[in-house]
C-alpha positions, 0 to 999 in steps of 0.5 A: 892336575887338570881334571878329565872332563871329556872322554873318547874311548873305543869300547866293544860292549854295552856292559863296558859302557854302563860300567864306565857311566856308573863310575865316572858320570859325576866327573865327566861332561861328555863321553864318546863310545866308539864301537868297532865297525865291521866292514865284512860284506858277508851276508850271514852277518847282517842279522847279527849287525841288526841285532847289535844296532837294535840293542845299542838303540834300546840301551841309548834310549834308556839313558835319555832319562838322565843324559842327552845322547846322539847316535852317529855311525854306530858310535854313541855321543853322550852328555852328562851335564 
C-alpha cells in the first residue's frame, strides 16, 4: 500500500495540530491545517479573531525551529522534510 505523504485536514484548534505533528511528522512530507473561517460581520467578535490569529502566528513561529511553514488565509502550510 502506498504511504500517505501529504495531508490536508480541517482542524479547529492548535492542540489538535500539535498532536498530529507529534504522531505523524516522521511519516509526512507536508500537511495543511485548515481552520474554519468565520464570516460573521459582528463587531463583537473582532477581538476574538485577533487573539486567535496572534495565537496561531505565535504557535507557527515556534515550529520554525524544525519545520518550514507558511500562513495563508488563516491556514497553515507545513513542510517536514
